[in-house]
N, C-alpha and C positions, 0 to 999 in steps of 0.2 A: 953342397947347395949352390945354386947359381947366384950371380951377382945381383943383390937386391937393389943396389944403387942404380941399376939400369932400368928398374921397374918404376912405374908411375906411382910410387908410394905416396908422394905428395898429394896426388889426386885422391887417393884413398883416405888420406888423413883429412882432407877437406870434406870428403863425403861423410866420414864419421862425425865430424863437427856439425855439419849441416843436418845430418840425420838426428843427432842428439838434440839440437835446437828445435827441429820440427816435432820430434817426439814429445819433448817436454811442453811445448806450446800447445800442440793439439790435445795432449793429455789434460792440460789445464782447462781448455775449452770443453772437452768432454766431461770433465769433472763438474763443471757448472750445470750441465744438462744431464746429470747422471740419473735423473728420475726416469728417463727412458729405459725400458727393459734392455739390459745388456750394456747400458751406458757406463755403469761403474766399472765393469770388467774391462771395457775398451780403454777407459781413462787409466786404469792401473797398468794395463798392457803397454800403453804408450809411455807412461812414466818409466817403467822398467826398461823398455827398449831404448828410450832417450838416454837414461842414465848409463846403461851399458855402453852405448855408442860414445858418449862423452868420456867416460872413464877409459875406454879403449884408445881414444884419441890421445889421452894423457900418456898411456903406455907407449904409443908410437912416437909421440913428440918428445918425451922426456928421455934424457940420457942417463938418468939416475936409476940404479938398480932398486934402490929403496922406494923411490916414487912409483916405479913400475909395479913393484910387489904390493904396495899399498893400494894402488888403483885396481890391481887384480883381485885383492881380497875384498875391497869395497863393492866390486861388481858381482862377486860370487852370490850374495843373497838375491840380487835382481835376476841373475841367470836361473837360480833355483826356483824362483817364484813364477817364471814365465809359463812352464807347462801347466801348473795348477790354475793360473789365471785363464789360460786358453780353454781349459776344460770347463771352468766355471762359466765363461762366456758362451760356450757351445750349449750348455744346459739351459742357460737363460734364453738364448736365441731360439732354441727348439721348444721352449715351453715345458721343460722337464725340471722345474724348480723343486718338485717333490723328491727328486733324486739327491738334491743337495742337502742331505741331513748332516747334523753335526758329526756323527760318527764317520760318515764317508769323507767329510772335509778333513778331519783329523787323519784318517787313513791315507788320503792322497797327499797331504802335506808332510807326513812323517818322513818319507824317503828323502825329500828335498832338504828338510831340516837336518837330518843326519848327515847328508852329503856336505852341507855348508860347514858343519862342525869338523868333519873329516878333512875337508880341504884346508880349513884354517890351521889345523894341527898337523898337516902333512909332514912337517919337518921332524916330528917325533916318532912317526910310525911308517911313513913311506907308502901308505895306501892310496895317496892321491898326489898328483902333480910331481911325478918323479923326474929327477934330473933337472930341476928348475934352475935355469941359468940365462944370462943375457947373451944375445948373439949380435955381434956388430957386423953389419953388412952395409957397405956404402955409407951414406950420410946418416943412417938410422941405426938405432940399437933396439932390437926386438927381444922380448922375453919368450924364451922357448922352454917347453917342458913336455915330458911324455905322460900319457894317461895311465894312472894306476887302476887297481881293481875297483876302488870306490868310484872313480870317474867313469869307468865303463858301465858300472851298475847304474849310475845316474843317466848316462846316455840311453841305456835301454829303457829306463823309467820315462825319460823325457819323450823319446820317440814313441813309446807305447801310448802315452797320453795324446800325443799329436795324432797318431793313427786312430785312436778311439774317438777323438773329437771329430776327425774327418769322416769317420763312418757314421756318426750321428748326423752330421750335416748332409751326407749323401742320402741317408734314410729320409731326412726331411725333404730333400730335393725330390725324391720319388713320391712322397706323400702329399706335397702341396701342389696347387694348381700352377698353370703357366705364369700367372701374375707374380708369383714369388720365386720362381726358379732362377731369375737373373741374380737376385740377392744371394741365394745359396751358391750359385756358380762363382760369384765374385769372391766369396769367402774361401771357397776351395782353391781358387786361383791364387789368392794371397798366401795361402798356407804353403804353397810350393816354394816360396822364397826362403823362409827360415829352414824348411826341410832340406832343400838342396844345399843351402849355404852351410848348414851344419855338417853335411856329408863332405863337402869340399874342404872344410876346416879340419876335420878329423883325418881324412885320407890325404896323403901327400900327392897333390896334383901339380906337376911341372915345377915352376919356379916360385910358387906361392905357398910353400909349406909352412913358413913362419908367420903368415898372416891369418887372422881370424875374420871370416867373411860374414858370420852370423849377426854381429851387432847392427849393422845397417839394414840387414835383411829383416830383423825383428821390427824395426821402425816401419819399413815398407809394408810388412804384414799388418802392423797396427793401423797404418793409413787405410788399407783395404777394409779393415774392420770398422774404422770410423766412418768411412764413406758408406758402407753397407747400412749401418745403424742410423746415422744422422743425415745422410743425403738421399739414399734410396728409400728410406722410410720402411724398412723391413717389417717392423713390429707395429706399424700404425693400424693396419686393417684387421688384424685378428688372427694371424697364424698362431701366435702364442696364446692369445685369448681363447681361440676356438679349441686348440689342443688341450689347454689347461681346463677349460670347461668340461670337455669330454672326460679328462682324466679324473676330475674330482666328482663327477656325477655318481650318485648312489645307484642309479639304474644301469644295468648292464648294456653295453654297446658292442655289437658284433659286426665286423666288416668282412664281407665275403666277396671274392672275386667273381668274374664272369664264368669261371670254371667250376663254381660251386664250392670252392675251398676257402676256409677261414684265413683271412689275411692279417687281421689285427683285432685286439680286444682291449677294452679299458680295464682298470683294476677291478671294478665291480664284476665284470664278466669273467675275469681271470679267477676270482674267488668262487665263481659258480661252476666253472668248467675244469677239466683235467689239465695238467701241465702240458700235455702234447696236443692240445686242441688246435693251436695255430698250425696251419698247413694241412689239417685233416679236413675231410669232406664234411660240409655242413649237414648233409642228410644223415651222415653216420653219427655225428656228435649230437645233433638235435633232429631226430626223425620227424618231429611235428613242426619244426621251425622251417617253413618253406615259403617261397614267394607267394603272397596272396593270403596267407593265413591271418585271420582276424580274431578268432575266438581265443580267450585266455587259455594258456597251457600251464600244466602243473610241472614244477621242477623242484625236486627235493622237498615236497610238502608246501611249496610256495606257488602262488598264482601270478602269472605274468600276462599282461596285455602286450601285443606286438604291434609296433609301428615300423613299417618297411618302406624305405626310400631308395630309388635307383641311383646309381652312380654312372654318369655319362661324361665323356670327354667333350671338348668344344665342337666336335663334328657330330655329336649325338650318339656315338657308339656306346653300347652297353659295356660298362667296365665292372659291374658288380652291384651289390646292394648293401645298405646299412640297415641293421636291425636294432631298434631301440626297444628294450624289454622293460616295461613299467610294472613295478611290483604292486599288485592290487590285492595282495593277500588279505589285508585288513578290510579293504572295501568289500571283497567277496564274503568275508566272515560276517561283517555287519549286514550285508544283503541277505545272507542265509538266516541270520538271527531275525531280521525284519520279516522275511517270508515265514519263518517259523512262528513268529509272534502273530502275524496276520492270520495264519492257519489256525492258531490257537484261539484268536478272537472270533474267527468264523465258527469254530466249534462251540465256543461259549455262547455266541448268539443263537446258534441252532439249539443248544440246550435250553437257553432261556425261552425260545419259542415253544420248545417241547414242554417246558415247565408250565408255561402259560396255557398251552393246549390241555395238558393233563388237569391243571387246576380248574380251568373253565369248563371242561367237558367231562373227562374221565372221573374226576373226583366229585363233580356235581351230581352225576347219575347215582352212584351208591349213596351219596349224602341224601338225595331226594328219596331214595328207596328206604333208607333207614328212618328218615323223618315220617314217611307214610306208615311204615311198620309200627313205629312208636304210637302214632295217633290211633292206628287200628287196635293196638293192644289196649289203649286206654278206653276206647269206646266200643270195641267189638266184642264178640263172644269168644273168638278163637285167639286169645291173647298169647298162648304159648307159641303157636305157629308164627304169629307176627313178630314176637321177640327173636325167634330163630332167624327170621328174615333180616331183622335189624342187625343181629350179630354177624350174619354173613356179609352184610353191606359194610359194617365196620371193619371186618377182616380184610375185605377187598381194599378199603381205603388205607388200611395199615400197610398192605402189600405195595400199593401205589406210592405211599410216602417213603417206604423203605427203598423202593426202586428209584425214586427221584433223588434221594440222598446219595445212593450209589452212583447214579448217572452224573451227579454233580462233580465227582472226583475221577470218574473212570477215564475221561478223555484228556486229562492234564498230562503234559509231557513228563516223561520219567526223567528225573534229575539224578537220582542215585540208584545203583543196581546192587542187588544181593546175589550171592552165589546160591542157587537153589537146585536141589536134587529133584528132578521131575518125578521119578517113581515115588519118592517119599512124599512129595507134595500131593500127588494124586491120591495116595492111600490115606493121607492125613485128612484131606477134605472130605473124602467119602465117609470116613469114620465119624465125622461130625454131623452128617445129615441123617434125617429120618428116611431110611431107604426101604422100610417094610421088607418085602420078599425080593426086592431087586438084587441083582448080582453084579459084581465087578470083576473083570479080568484085565490084567495089564501084561503086555508083552513088549519085548524089545530091550535095548540097553538102558542103563540108568545114567544118562549124562547129567553133568552139572551145567546149568545155563545161567546167564546174567539176566535178571528180571527183578521187578519190584515184587517182593514176596507176597505182600498182602493182596495186591491187585491180581497177581497170577492165581492165587487161591480163590479169589472172588470169581475170576473167569471160569475156573474149573467147577466151582459150586453152581454157577448159573447153568453151565452145560449139563451137569448131573441133574439139577432140578428140572431142566427142560425135558430131559429124557424120561424122568419119572412121571412128569406131568402129562406128557403125550403118549408114553409107552405103557403106562399102567404100573401098579405096585410090583409086578413080577418082571419088569423089564430087565433085559440082560444088556449091561453096558460094557463095551469093549474099548479099551484105551491102547493105542499103538504108538510107540516111541521109535523114531528112526533118525539116525545120524546121516546127513547128506553133505554134499560138497558145499552147498550154500548155507549150512547151519543145521539146526536140529528141527525136526518136524514132530508135531504132536497131533494125533487124531483121536476124537471121541465119537464113537458110533454106538448105535443101539439097534434093537430089533423091533422098534415100534412102527407106526404107520408111515414114517418118513415124511419128506417134504416134496410136494409136486415140483417137477422140473421148472415150471413157469413161475414158481414162487420162491425159488432158492435165492434169487438176488434181492428179495424183498424182506426176508424173515429177520434180517439184522437191522432193519430200519426201525426207528422209534414208533411205537404205537401199533406195529403189525404183529398180530397174534393169530395162529391158526387154531387155537383151542380155547379161546375165551380168556386168556391171561391178560396181564397188564401191557404186554407188548414192549416191555422195557428190558427184560432179562437178556435176550440175545443182542439188543442194541448196546447194552453195557459190555457184552463180550466183544463186540466190534470196536467199541471205543478203547477198551483196554489193549486190544491187539494193535490198533493204530498208534496209541501212545507209545508203545514199545517199538514201533516200526515193523511189526509182523504182518504177514498176509493171512487173511481168513477166507476160506472158501467152504461152500456147502455142497455136499454130494450124497449119493445113496450109499449105504453101508452094504456089506456082503450079505447081511441078513435081510436086506430090503428096507431098513429103517433110515434114519437120518445120520449123517456122518459130517462132523465139523473138523476141518483140517487147518491147523495153524502152522505156517512155515516161516523160516527166517530167524528162528531163535538163535542167538549168539552163544556158542559154547564158551564156558569159562576156561581160561588157561589153567593147565595143571601145574600145581606148585611143585 
């Protein structure tokens, strides 16, 4: 080793003392203002750097091997804490406080804690500080030692955290605007001092092999951090506030570059997309999420409104777009319920108007006829005929009342569904009716559908009665069941006179009858179909009669 007495070691000793004083003083100032984001970490970093520098000055100035060893051991915890404090500062500076969980803090601190214990007990196992001995060179006595396996492991750990923190700052440098790039640049510049000083200390460079250059370099780095936080006002304006707000937002935020590829996601968007979404094409991940889209889109059963904002640089060049997806699932659900309720109220109002019309007109006519027939029976000669006319009028009123009661419930929305066999339902309803000489044929499969059993049977009964009423006692009724891609279809046809083409859109309206009926039977059929969400159409049967086709029936899942 070359003559250290010829080196300006005195100047380095003064530098360490000055760095220690500056570090402790600036650390105290930073501690008073530690409410600033990152201020606590800067204060702790300066305290550690100042303490390491002063203790190293003791090692250089003292000629006692014991004093040098004590100073070395006292500085060990401070050296171990520096990488973790640096990483904590970077996370606070970049607004990634959510990364600083208790588990991660413990995981980061554990290697440093183990190294401190290993360094303090190196005399018993030799894993750290091998060949610890004083080296007398010129007017100074320096403590020299070789690095053991534990020391090398700590070096890898320390430089790993140093590089990880630098990468986070570099990422922030790219993500922030020009206003904040000076601050991130200053931090990266300051990081070079302890990084290079540590390398020079570990590797034997020229005549300085016994000197440690990192203590003063740590204080220099701390000064850079202090200036960034407390002088340049890095965190005043909202770099951290803005990033934190985006990170904690419940609504997904997607950042796409000008090339259409996803650049960044907040946690809400990460939970919505696949792990490899970043870097992928926006059109591939979200085919419907494109610039200019305004309508809500459905993603995994949830509804999202899209707010799109362009990203431009100071020259106005397009750099990409930010998409904010607002979850409006609950809003859309309430809107659908409201629309359904409004539709139901409209139906109820229509039914009330129909009731009023039937009561005021249709019921009044048979009531007047019955009253006149009774009076005629009392005072006329043909009492038997008059009573028959009264009975007919009462029967018509009974039909109207029964129709009104059925109409009152037919259009209510179906809340619960039964599993109903269509073939069995058709045959069961037919067996309950007075069909005289009428015949029934059923063809097609026997699917099980989801429906309100009672209302489905009422629909079938009304269609059968309509066929018998208009087709005569010997009408032939044909029921066809068909399974389609959009559900199950049911068709009820007959060989009666049929429905004129110009009246087919009217026969399901209330009060419309082609054969002197109440005009409510087919209206009830239409209301029941609407309540289930089915489609009802009227057409001509193969035999020339009427054919009522109901489509959109939902098949029940097979158990």
